[in-house]
C-alpha positions as CSV (number, residue, x, y, z in Angstrom):
1,M,11.3,-24.9,-13.2
2,S,10.8,-23.2,-16.6
3,S,8.7,-20.1,-17.2
4,Q,6.2,-22.3,-19.1
5,T,5.8,-24.5,-16.0
6,R,5.5,-21.6,-13.8
7,L,2.7,-20.0,-15.9
8,T,0.9,-23.4,-16.1
9,R,1.0,-23.7,-12.3
10,A,-0.3,-20.3,-11.8
11,F,-3.2,-21.0,-14.1
12,K,-4.1,-24.3,-12.6
13,N,-4.0,-22.8,-9.1
14,A,-5.7,-19.5,-9.9
15,K,-8.7,-18.1,-8.1
16,R,-11.8,-18.6,-10.3
17,I,-14.3,-15.7,-10.5
18,P,-17.4,-16.0,-12.5
19,F,-18.7,-13.2,-14.6
20,D,-21.3,-12.7,-17.4
21,N,-22.0,-10.3,-20.2
22,K,-23.3,-7.7,-17.8
23,S,-20.3,-7.7,-15.7
24,K,-17.8,-4.7,-15.6
25,F,-14.1,-4.9,-14.5
26,I,-11.2,-2.4,-14.6
27,L,-7.7,-4.0,-14.6
28,F,-4.7,-1.9,-13.5
29,S,-1.2,-3.1,-12.5
30,D,2.1,-1.7,-11.6
31,C,1.0,1.2,-9.5
32,H,4.2,1.0,-7.4
33,R,2.6,2.9,-4.6
34,G,5.5,4.3,-2.5
35,D,6.2,6.7,0.3
36,A,5.7,10.0,-1.6
37,S,9.4,10.6,-1.8
38,F,11.4,11.6,-4.9
39,A,11.6,7.8,-5.6
40,D,7.8,7.2,-5.6
41,D,6.9,6.8,-9.3
42,F,3.2,6.7,-8.3
43,A,3.0,10.0,-6.6
44,S,2.8,12.0,-9.7
45,N,-0.1,10.0,-11.0
46,R,-1.9,9.6,-7.7
47,N,-4.7,12.2,-8.5
48,I,-5.3,10.7,-11.9
49,Y,-5.6,7.2,-10.3
50,F,-7.8,8.4,-7.6
51,H,-10.1,10.2,-10.0
52,A,-10.4,7.1,-12.3
53,M,-10.9,4.7,-9.4
54,N,-13.8,7.0,-8.0
55,H,-15.4,6.7,-11.4
56,Y,-15.1,3.0,-11.6
57,F,-16.5,2.6,-8.1
58,A,-19.5,4.9,-8.7
59,N,-20.3,3.0,-12.0
60,G,-20.3,-0.6,-10.4
61,F,-17.0,-1.9,-11.7
62,S,-15.0,-4.6,-9.9
63,Y,-11.2,-3.9,-9.6
64,C,-8.6,-6.4,-10.4
65,E,-5.0,-5.3,-9.5
66,L,-2.5,-7.3,-11.5
67,G,0.5,-7.1,-9.2
68,D,3.1,-4.6,-8.1
69,G,0.4,-2.4,-6.5
70,D,2.6,-1.7,-3.4
71,E,6.2,-0.8,-3.8
72,L,7.7,-3.1,-1.3
73,W,11.3,-3.2,-2.6
74,E,12.1,0.4,-2.2
75,N,9.9,0.6,1.1
76,L,10.3,-1.8,3.9
77,F,7.1,-0.7,5.7
78,F,3.5,-0.6,4.4
79,K,2.6,1.8,7.1
80,E,4.7,4.5,5.4
81,I,3.0,3.8,1.9
82,F,-0.4,3.9,3.5
83,E,0.1,7.2,5.2
84,A,1.5,8.7,2.0
85,H,-1.5,7.5,-0.1
86,K,-4.2,7.2,2.6
87,N,-7.1,8.4,0.4
88,V,-6.2,5.7,-2.2
89,Y,-6.3,2.9,0.3
90,L,-9.6,4.1,1.9
91,L,-11.1,4.1,-1.6
92,L,-9.8,0.6,-2.2
93,K,-11.4,-0.3,1.0
94,K,-14.6,0.7,-0.4
95,F,-14.1,-1.8,-3.2
96,H,-13.2,-4.3,-0.7
97,D,-16.2,-3.8,1.5
98,S,-18.4,-4.3,-1.5
99,N,-16.7,-7.5,-2.6
100,R,-15.3,-5.8,-5.6
101,L,-11.6,-6.0,-5.0
102,H,-9.5,-8.8,-6.4
103,M,-5.7,-8.6,-5.8
104,I,-2.8,-10.4,-7.5
105,Y,0.8,-10.1,-6.2
106,G,3.8,-9.3,-8.4
107,N,7.5,-9.3,-7.9
108,H,7.6,-6.0,-6.0
109,D,4.9,-7.2,-3.6
110,M,5.9,-10.8,-3.6
111,V,5.7,-11.0,0.2
112,Y,2.0,-10.9,-0.2
113,R,2.0,-14.6,-1.2
114,D,2.5,-15.2,2.5
115,K,-1.1,-15.1,4.0
116,N,0.3,-14.2,7.5
117,V,2.1,-11.1,6.0
118,V,-1.1,-9.9,4.3
119,K,-3.1,-10.4,7.5
120,K,-0.5,-8.5,9.6
121,K,0.1,-5.6,7.2
122,L,-3.2,-5.0,5.7
123,S,-6.1,-6.0,8.0
124,T,-6.1,-2.8,10.1
125,F,-4.8,0.7,10.2
126,F,-4.4,3.2,13.0
127,D,-6.9,6.0,13.0
128,P,-5.4,9.1,14.8
129,K,-8.9,10.6,15.2
130,A,-10.4,7.5,16.8
131,G,-7.2,6.7,18.6
132,K,-7.4,3.0,17.8
133,D,-6.9,0.5,15.0
134,E,-9.7,0.4,12.4
135,P,-10.4,-2.4,9.8
136,L,-8.8,-1.9,6.5
137,F,-8.7,-5.0,4.2
138,T,-10.0,-7.5,6.7
139,G,-9.8,-11.1,5.3
140,I,-8.4,-9.9,2.0
141,Q,-6.4,-12.6,0.0
142,Y,-3.8,-12.1,-2.6
143,H,-3.4,-14.7,-5.5
144,E,-0.8,-15.5,-8.1
145,A,-3.4,-15.6,-10.7
146,I,-7.1,-15.2,-11.3
147,V,-9.2,-16.8,-14.1
148,L,-12.4,-15.0,-15.1
149,E,-15.0,-17.6,-16.2
150,N,-17.8,-16.3,-18.3
151,S,-21.0,-18.3,-17.2
152,E,-22.8,-17.4,-20.4
153,T,-20.1,-18.3,-23.0
154,G,-17.7,-20.6,-21.1
155,Q,-14.8,-18.4,-22.1
156,H,-11.8,-18.0,-19.7
157,L,-9.6,-15.0,-19.1
158,F,-6.2,-15.7,-17.5
159,L,-5.0,-12.7,-15.3
160,T,-1.6,-12.7,-13.7
161,H,1.3,-10.4,-13.2
162,G,3.6,-11.9,-15.8
163,H,6.8,-12.2,-13.8
164,Q,6.6,-16.0,-14.1
165,A,8.3,-15.4,-17.5
166,D,11.1,-13.4,-15.8
167,F,13.6,-15.6,-14.0
168,M,15.4,-13.0,-11.8
169,N,12.1,-11.3,-10.9
170,Y,10.4,-14.6,-9.9
171,I,13.1,-16.9,-8.5
172,G,15.6,-14.2,-7.8
173,W,13.3,-11.5,-6.5
174,K,14.9,-11.3,-3.2
175,I,18.3,-10.6,-4.8
176,N,16.7,-7.9,-6.9
177,R,15.0,-6.5,-3.9
178,F,18.2,-6.2,-2.1
179,L,19.9,-4.5,-5.1
180,V,17.0,-2.0,-5.4
181,Q,16.9,-1.1,-1.6
182,I,20.8,-0.7,-1.2
183,L,21.8,0.6,-4.7
184,W,19.2,1.7,-7.2
185,N,16.7,3.4,-4.9
186,P,19.1,6.1,-3.8
187,L,20.4,6.5,-7.3
188,Q,16.9,6.8,-8.8
189,V,16.5,10.1,-6.9
190,W,19.3,11.4,-9.2
191,G,17.6,10.0,-12.3
192,I,19.6,6.8,-12.8
193,K,17.5,4.1,-14.1
194,D,17.1,0.6,-12.4
195,P,18.3,-2.1,-14.8
196,T,16.5,-4.8,-12.8
197,S,13.2,-3.5,-14.2
198,P,12.0,-5.1,-17.5
199,A,10.2,-1.9,-18.2
200,K,13.6,-0.1,-18.5
201,N,15.4,-3.0,-20.2
202,Y,14.0,-3.3,-23.7
203,V,15.9,-6.6,-24.6
204,E,14.6,-8.3,-21.4
205,L,11.1,-7.0,-22.2
206,I,11.0,-8.6,-25.5
207,K,12.2,-12.0,-24.1
208,I,9.5,-11.9,-21.4
209,E,6.7,-11.1,-23.9
210,R,7.9,-13.9,-26.2
211,R,7.9,-16.4,-23.3
212,I,4.3,-15.5,-22.4
213,K,3.1,-15.6,-26.0
214,K,4.6,-19.1,-26.4
215,W,2.7,-20.3,-23.3
216,I,-0.5,-18.8,-24.8
217,A,0.1,-20.5,-28.2
218,D,0.7,-23.8,-26.4
219,N,-2.5,-23.5,-24.4
220,N,-5.3,-23.1,-26.8
221,N,-4.7,-19.3,-27.2
222,I,-6.5,-18.5,-24.1
223,I,-7.0,-14.8,-23.4
224,T,-4.1,-13.7,-21.2
225,I,-3.8,-10.4,-19.5
226,T,-0.6,-9.3,-17.6
227,G,1.3,-6.4,-16.4
228,H,5.0,-6.3,-15.4
229,T,6.6,-4.9,-18.5
230,H,4.7,-1.7,-18.3
231,R,4.1,-1.9,-22.1
232,P,0.5,-1.9,-23.1
233,R,-0.5,-4.7,-25.5
234,F,-3.7,-5.2,-27.3
235,P,-3.9,-7.9,-30.0
236,N,-5.7,-7.7,-33.4
237,I,-8.7,-9.9,-34.0
238,N,-7.6,-12.3,-36.7
239,D,-6.6,-15.9,-37.3
240,N,-3.0,-15.4,-36.6
241,S,-3.0,-13.2,-33.5
242,I,-1.9,-14.4,-30.1
243,N,-4.4,-13.4,-27.4
244,Y,-1.8,-11.5,-25.3
245,F,-3.0,-8.4,-23.5
246,N,-0.9,-6.1,-21.2
247,D,-2.5,-3.4,-19.2
248,G,0.6,-1.2,-19.1
249,S,1.1,0.6,-15.8
250,C,0.0,3.4,-13.5
251,V,3.5,5.0,-13.6
252,H,3.6,6.3,-17.2
253,P,4.7,10.0,-17.5
254,R,1.5,11.9,-16.6
255,S,-0.8,9.1,-17.4
256,I,-2.1,5.7,-16.4
257,T,-3.3,2.8,-18.6
258,G,-5.5,-0.2,-17.9
259,I,-7.9,-2.6,-19.4
260,E,-11.7,-2.4,-19.2
261,I,-14.0,-5.5,-19.5
262,V,-17.5,-4.2,-19.9
263,E,-20.6,-6.2,-20.9
264,G,-18.8,-8.7,-23.0
265,T,-16.2,-6.3,-24.5
266,I,-12.6,-5.5,-23.8
267,S,-10.8,-2.1,-24.3
268,L,-7.3,-0.6,-23.6
269,I,-7.8,2.8,-22.0
270,K,-5.7,5.7,-20.8
271,W,-6.5,8.4,-18.1
272,F,-4.4,11.6,-18.3
273,I,-4.6,15.4,-17.5
274,D,-5.8,17.4,-20.3
275,T,-6.2,21.2,-20.8
276,K,-9.5,22.8,-21.5
277,S,-9.8,25.7,-24.0
278,D,-10.0,28.1,-21.0
279,G,-6.7,26.9,-19.7
280,T,-8.1,24.8,-16.7
281,L,-7.0,21.2,-16.2
282,Q,-9.2,18.2,-16.2
283,I,-8.7,14.4,-16.0
284,V,-10.0,12.6,-19.0
285,K,-10.2,9.1,-20.3
286,E,-9.2,8.0,-23.8
287,V,-10.0,4.6,-25.4
288,L,-6.7,3.5,-27.0
289,E,-7.9,0.2,-28.5
290,G,-11.4,-1.3,-28.7
291,P,-13.9,-2.0,-27.5
292,N,-13.8,-5.4,-29.1
293,K,-16.2,-8.3,-28.3
294,L,-14.6,-10.8,-26.2
295,N,-16.2,-13.7,-28.3
296,D,-14.3,-12.5,-31.2
297,Y,-11.0,-13.6,-29.5
298,Q,-11.6,-17.3,-30.3
299,T,-9.8,-19.9,-28.2
300,K,-7.9,-22.0,-30.8
301,K,-4.6,-23.6,-31.6
302,V,-2.2,-21.1,-33.5
């Protein structure tokens, strides 16, 4: 099965979510939440992510996580990840309990395509204060893709992780997981990069983006938003552009990037730690691209 067929299947089988020009979504991916060890890339940005997500919850956003939220290649047990980042998961639970949490699996949390695994790992957590299991993400579902459907304009936005365009991280993910667990995870502590990751292999990154863009061009230039490569992408508005977006990742050095969809507009944003004039630190948001009107990205053949 080709990458084009895999992307088409993901689109056809995607969960459909209606929205309108009053809706607000924040899209993050590639958090790679780990066990807070030296190999946990998320740990250094946890406070930035937690602050940003508190902001989005308080302001009525829905959260779409576009895959690789949990680092289940380096870590075998979700319980260890939960304990390392318990405050983050309890915040995500607030999104879930208010029906504002939408989850997509990627190659690093591919096991979540199994509903039984999701139910077993994510439904409850042990609360030591209460001395019993408490609800966590009861009834949550993970999807390969989501299509946001604008009830006012009829416009569709295709959200997926993007590993469908990466053979070894889609078909051969179990092999890559084995290599990461046995070889690259210990070496990462010493600063040696994992070559199975497209984010650290520029040649492979370009190939993946080219395959995704080809699929978009062959499918009426539908707005497509992915993660996987960790490289933020935000197309220009013109007759020759391919409507390919990438929200980047939450494991950039000292920053996280994402995509906001707010009241009919789309923006690429970054949250990072900045220094005030008096020397104290603060977490701030910067708009890197946009906001552009979604309607300006016309669906058309290119």
